[in-house]
C-alpha positions in Angstrom: 151.1 184.3 57.2 154.7 185.5 57.9 154.9 189.2 56.8 157.9 188.6 54.6 156.2 185.7 52.8 153.2 187.9 52.2 155.3 190.8 50.9 157.5 188.7 48.5 154.6 186.6 47.1 152.2 189.4 46.1 152.2 189.5 42.3 149.9 191.7 40.4 147.0 189.3 39.7 145.4 189.7 36.3 143.7 186.3 36.1 140.9 185.9 38.6 138.4 183.2 39.4 134.8 184.1 39.8 134.7 182.6 43.4 132.8 184.9 45.7 134.5 187.0 48.3 132.6 187.1 51.6 131.9 190.3 53.5 133.9 189.3 56.5 137.1 189.0 54.4 136.4 192.3 52.7 135.9 194.1 56.0 139.1 192.7 57.5 141.1 193.9 54.4 139.6 197.4 54.6 140.1 197.7 58.3 143.7 197.0 57.7 144.0 199.5 54.9 142.5 202.1 57.1 145.6 201.9 59.4 147.8 203.4 56.8 149.8 206.6 57.5 148.8 209.9 55.9 149.8 213.5 56.0 148.5 215.2 59.2 146.7 211.9 59.8 144.1 213.2 57.3 143.1 209.7 56.2 141.8 211.1 52.9 140.7 207.8 51.3 137.3 206.7 50.3 136.6 203.2 49.0 133.6 202.3 46.9 133.2 198.5 47.0 131.5 197.4 43.7 130.0 193.9 43.9 126.8 194.3 41.7 127.4 192.4 38.5 125.8 195.1 36.3 128.0 197.8 37.8 131.1 195.7 37.4 130.2 195.3 33.7 129.9 199.1 33.4 133.3 199.6 35.0 134.8 197.0 32.6 133.4 199.0 29.7 135.0 202.2 31.0 138.3 200.4 31.7 138.3 199.1 28.1 137.8 202.6 26.8 141.0 203.6 28.5 143.0 200.3 28.0 142.6 200.0 24.2 144.1 203.4 23.3 146.9 202.8 25.9 147.7 199.5 24.4 147.7 200.8 20.8 149.9 203.7 21.9 152.4 201.3 23.4 152.4 199.2 20.3 153.0 202.2 18.1 155.8 203.5 20.3 157.5 200.1 20.4 156.7 199.0 16.9 158.8 195.9 16.1 161.1 196.4 19.1 158.7 195.4 21.8 160.4 192.9 24.0 158.9 189.5 24.8 158.2 190.8 28.3 156.4 193.8 27.0 154.4 191.7 24.6 153.4 189.4 27.5 152.4 192.4 29.6 150.1 193.6 26.8 148.6 190.2 26.5 147.8 189.8 30.2 146.5 193.4 30.2 144.1 192.4 27.4 143.0 189.4 29.5 142.3 191.6 32.6 140.5 194.2 30.5 138.2 191.7 28.8 137.5 189.7 32.1 137.3 192.5 34.6 133.6 192.0 35.2 134.0 188.5 36.6 136.2 189.7 39.4 133.9 189.5 42.4 135.0 192.8 44.0 136.2 196.0 42.4 137.5 198.6 44.9 137.4 202.1 43.4 139.6 204.4 45.5 138.9 208.1 45.8 140.9 210.9 47.3 139.0 213.3 49.7 140.4 216.6 48.4 138.9 218.8 51.2 140.7 216.8 53.8 144.0 217.6 52.2 143.1 221.3 52.0 144.6 221.5 48.5 142.5 222.6 45.5 142.9 220.3 42.6 144.9 221.9 39.8 146.1 224.8 42.0 149.7 225.9 42.1 150.0 224.3 45.5 148.7 221.1 44.1 151.2 221.2 41.3 154.1 221.9 43.6 153.1 219.6 46.5 151.4 216.7 44.8 153.7 214.2 46.5 152.2 215.0 49.9 148.6 214.8 48.5 149.0 211.5 46.6 151.4 210.1 49.2 148.6 210.2 51.7 146.4 207.8 49.8 148.8 205.2 48.2 149.9 203.7 51.5 146.3 202.7 52.2 146.2 201.0 48.8 149.4 199.1 49.5 148.1 198.0 53.0 144.9 196.8 51.3 146.8 194.7 48.9 149.1 193.2 51.6 146.1 192.4 53.8 144.4 190.7 50.9 147.4 188.6 50.1 147.7 187.5 53.7 144.1 186.2 53.4 144.8 184.4 50.1 143.1 187.1 48.0 144.7 188.5 44.9 144.7 192.2 43.8 146.1 194.5 41.2 146.4 198.3 41.3 145.3 199.9 38.0 145.2 203.5 37.1 143.3 203.2 33.8 140.0 204.6 35.1 141.0 208.3 35.9 140.7 209.3 32.2 137.0 208.4 32.6 136.6 209.9 36.1 133.4 211.8 35.4 131.7 208.7 34.0 132.9 206.6 37.0 131.7 209.1 39.5 128.3 209.3 37.8 128.0 205.5 37.8 128.9 205.2 41.5 127.2 208.4 42.7 130.4 210.0 43.9 130.4 213.8 44.5 132.7 216.0 42.4 134.9 216.9 45.4 136.4 213.4 45.4 139.2 212.5 43.0 139.4 209.1 41.4 142.8 207.5 42.1 142.8 203.8 41.3 140.8 200.7 40.7 141.7 197.6 42.7 140.3 194.4 41.3 140.0 191.9 44.3 139.3 188.2 44.2 140.8 184.8 44.4 143.5 184.2 41.7 143.0 181.7 39.0 146.6 180.5 39.2 147.6 181.0 42.8 150.5 183.1 44.0 154.2 183.2 43.1 157.2 185.4 43.7 157.1 188.3 41.2 160.0 188.8 38.9 162.2 191.7 40.2 165.7 192.9 39.5 168.2 192.7 42.4 167.9 195.7 44.7 171.6 196.0 45.6 172.8 197.8 42.4 170.2 200.5 43.3 171.2 201.0 46.9 173.7 203.8 47.7 175.6 204.0 51.0 175.3 207.6 52.1 176.4 209.0 48.7 175.4 208.2 45.1 178.9 207.1 44.2 179.1 204.5 47.0 177.3 201.2 46.5 176.0 199.2 49.4 178.5 196.5 50.4 176.6 193.4 51.5 177.9 191.5 54.5 179.4 188.1 53.6 
């Protein structure tokens, strides 16, 4: 696929089919993700590929434990003022939470802390966290782009970290590795479409905040 078609038709997929995802496709996606840039070329990502149905059900349970309080908090904060878009987001979030186990592949992304040479929770971690986390998120983005190029849908979710200890125990991950994200990966139930985005140009500044970008005619 053309790169720009891939990049502009990569919505967050929350409705998946249960169609299996073959190992060859998974491997190609991960090999592409592995080409991402990182600080000092540390490549501090670790991917746990969860395909076993019972493990996927356990991950869904952990996800629901995080999602339900998050949703309730959003409802309380918004009360009667939740926009139609926000209400839709909560509905599709409910759908993903309740159907996560049917997604054929769940990629759990961990950060290799020793490779970054920054102790979690240290002062250096607090003042330089952008370098630490900035070294793992490009790999996630490349993973998602590669998946889209192969007709596979993804979503990046950060609901699992509140239940990091339980997730590590389930997957046998040592304590040195930090849970970053969960990427459900499978074929979308409704295909792909261009995601809704606001125009970029009002948010582009030409050399100074006060100067907007003047588009060529």
